[in-house]
N, C-alpha and C positions, 0 to 999 in steps of 0.2 A: 567634531563630535567627541564628547568626553565619554569614551567607552567604559571607563572605570565606574561610571554611575549605573551601569547595567548589570543586574544580578538575577539569577534564577532561570529556570527552564519552564516555559509555558507549552502546553499541549492543547491544541484546539480539538475538543472532543465532540464529534459529530453525532447527532441523533437521527434515528430513522424508525418510524412506526413505533414510537414509544420506548426505544431502547438505544443505549450507547452502542455504536457499531464496533465490531471486533477490532478493526484497524486502529481505532482510537485507544482501545485498551492495550493493544500491542505497543503503541507509541508511548503510552504511560510507562510501560515496562522498560522500553528503551531509554526513556528519560531517567529512570532510576539507575540504569547502568551508567549513563553519562555522568550523573550526579556523583557516583562512587569514584569516578576518575578525576573529578575536579577537587582541588585541595580546599577550596572555600566552602564545600558542602552546600551547594545551592538548594533552594526550595524547588520542588516539582509542583507546578500549578496546573490544574485542569481548568480550561476555559470553555464554558458551555453557553451557547446562544440559543434561545428559543422561548417557549412559553410553558409555564407550569413545570419547573425543572427540579423541584425539591426531591423528587423520587430517585434521582440519580446519585445523590451525595454519598450514600453508604458504599455503593459499588465502586465509585471512583476512588474513595479512600482506601478500600481494600485492594485496589490495583496500583497503588503507589503514589497517589496525590497527597502532598502535604497540605495544600491549600486548594480550594475550589472557588472560582469566580463565576457567579451565575449572572448572566445578562438576560434577565427574564422580563419580557414585555409582550403584550398581545400583538404588537406590530411584527414580532419575529415568529409568530405562529405559522405563517406561510413563508417559505424560503424565498428570499430575494437576495441575489449576490451582492447588490450594492449595499444593502443594510448590513448584511453579515460581515462583509469585508471591512466596511468602515468601523463597525463595532469592534472587530478584532484589532484593527489599527489603533483605535482610541484606547483600547485596553493596554496595548504595548506602550503608548505614549504615557499613560498614567502609571503603570507598574514597572516599566523599563526592564523587561527580561533580556538576558544575554542571548538566549536560544529560544526559537519558536519552532515547534514541530507540527506539521499538518499532514493529514492522510492524503495520499495521491488518489482521491476519489473524484467523481464528477463534480461534487460541490467543492472539495478541497482545492481542486485545480483551478477553480474560479476565485475562491476566497483568498487563498494564499498569495498568489502573485499580485492580485489587486491590492491587498493590504501592504505588501512589500513596496509597491509603487507609491502608495500614500506615505509610507514611512521613509522613502528614499533609501532603501537598503536592497541587498541582493537576496535571491532565493535559489537554492539548488533543487531542481525537480527530479523526481523518480530516483532518489538515492537508493543504492543497494546495500550501503553500509554507512554507519555513523561512528565516529571515534573521537577521542581526545588525545592529542599528541603530548609528549612529555613536557613541552613548553606551555601546555594549556590551550593550544589552538584547537578549535572545533573543526574537524575534518569531515567533509561530506563527499562520499565516493559515488561517482556517477559514470555510467558507461558512455564512451565517446567513440567517434569514428566508426559508426555502425556496430558498436559493441566489441570492436577489436581490442580496445584498451579500456582501463578503468582510470578515470581522472580524479585526482584529489582537488576538491573545490574548497577554498578558504575565503573568508570574508573578514580580513583583519582590521579594517578601518571603519566599519559601519556596524550599527546595532539596531535591532536584534539580528542575529544570524538565523536565517530561515531555511528550512528544508522540508521536503515532502517525501513520503515513503509509501510504497504499496503494501497492501495486506499480505501477511505471511512471511515477511522478511525480518520482522522483529518478534520477540517472544513476550507473552503476557507474564507478569509477575504477580504473585499473590501475597498479600500482607494481611492475614486473617485478623480481623478486629481493629485494624488501623482506622482511626477517625481523622478526617481532614478538617481544617479550619474553613468554614464556609463564609463567603463574603458576597454581598450583592453589589453590582456595579451598573449604573445607568448612564451610559455615555450619551452625549448630545450629538446625534447623527442626523444628517440631512438626506443622504442617498441621492438619487436622481429625481426625487419627487414624482410628479405624474408622468415623467418620460417613460417609466415602466409601470405597466398595469397588469395585474394577474386577472385574466379573463376566465380561465377555467383550469381545473386540475384534473388530469386524466391519469388514472392509475393503470399502468401497463400490466396487462394480465398475460403472462406467459410462463411456461415451465422454467424455473430457475435450476440450472445445473450446478450443483455444489461440488467444487473440487477440494475445498478446504478440509472437509472431513473424510474424504475418500481414502481408503486403504490401498487401492490399486487404481492406477491411471494409465490408460492406453492413449498415447499421444502420437499425432501424425503431423508431418511437415509438408513442404511443397513437393517432396519426392513421391508423395502418394499419387499425384498426377491427375486423378479424376474423381468425380462424385461417386461413381460406382466403387472405386477403391476405398473411399471414405466409409461407405456403408459396411464394408468388410471389417473395418476397425470398430464400428458400432456393434456389430455382431459379436466380435471377439470380446469386447468390453462387457457386453451383456452376459456372455457365457462365463466370464471370470468374476461376475458380480462387482464389476468396476465401472468407471465412467471414462468418457473420452475427453482429452484436452488437445489443444492445437497450438501451432506457431502462427505468427501474424500472416504469412503468405497463405496458409490453408484457410484462414478466416477471410482474407481478401478475395480468395477465389470463390467464396460462397459455399464451400463444401460443408461448413458448419455455420449456423446462423446465430449461435449463442456467444456474444462477445465475452461473457464472463468465463468462457472455456479457454481463453487465450492465456498462455503461461509465459511469464517473463516480466521485464521492467514495465512494459505498457499494459500488462495484464495482471495475473495473480501469481503469487508464489505458493508452492504446494509442499506438503510434507507426507506423502504416501509411504506405506511400507514398501511398495513395489512400483516402479516407473518403467513402463515399456514404451520405447520410442522407435517409430518407424519412419524412414525417409526424412530424417531431421539432420541438417548439416551441423548445427551446434553453435550458432552465434551466441556471444556473451549475453545479448539481450534476452535469449531464451534460457540459457543454462543458469543464469543467476536466479531464476525462478524455481530451479529444482535442486539447489545445493543442499537442502535439508532433507531430500528424499532418502529413504532407507537403502533400497537396492535399485540401482539403475542399470537397465538392460537395453542396449541400443542395436538396431539393425540398419545397416546402410551399405550400399554397393561400394562406396569409396572407402578404402581401407585407411585413408588419411583424414577422414572427416573429423573435425574438431570435437564432435559429440563424444567420440571415443575417449578423449582425454579426461572426461568426467564420469565415465561409465565403469561399473563394476564388471560387467560382462559385455563384450562386443561381438556382434555377429556380422561378418562381411558377406553380403549376399543379397538376393532379390527379396525385398520385404514381402511381396505378395505371395510368393511360394511358401514362405514361412508362416504367414498368417493363415493361408488356406490349410496348411498342415495342422496348425494349432486348432483351428475350428473343427476340422475333421476329428482330431484326437479327442477334443472335448465333447 
């Protein structure tokens, strides 16, 4: 593969309910940061797949896109992973980007790896950091060995270099008034034909718990121990005008049923002014999701719990006694 033929950074920009999702705007911002570290000053290109896409061009330009590729056709109006992945892969074949960024969303986790397989290249999933080395190598930082270490992933011999990242780990950039060059692209895709058929679309109706904009988050881990204990965290969060978040074990135990409340590499990253953590050991898979929190206060019985290494205040003691006292005081 002649990797010298590949230039530019592409960001797959996902749409949902008539809007570009926040994760995609964050990745555009991250792309502009990577661009500033590359000596050849590559173009940042937003790739949008769907139907009736003209409404998004101004927003994408103002968030860092130098160029926008619109893959606009009625066949993309209903999401199909085979169509979307093949369209993204064909875009990469045509335009030859050196880097492709995809959100680690439900759709992105289908589209990205499938496109990588079509292109016969590698993809680093759930990156917590992206960087450019002094020699120009694109570095994708991924937790490994249960989150105990952070591994640098490189893809030196194949292009494009592909990576996915969860929401909240990158920062949106604003370029007021910036206009992008808009281009239509109509790839010849086949998908899986009639092997996939959309029978019905069911909109899931449930209360969405937003951690992204919360100023105070009360978080519980496996140390909470019971459903009754979890309810105390809900009461505390309510009295503090905050919301609850969780680690994966707490979600797996069924104490909270909202998957979007899980914080970490396989969940969301948060930026509250105050983070209160109870019964959380502090594996890197979780702590990478709170690294941009303002004030981190943690309570754990184990004085050597790793969560204390990233905390501003640590309390060694029984979480339940402390929560009970807080609720009573409030």
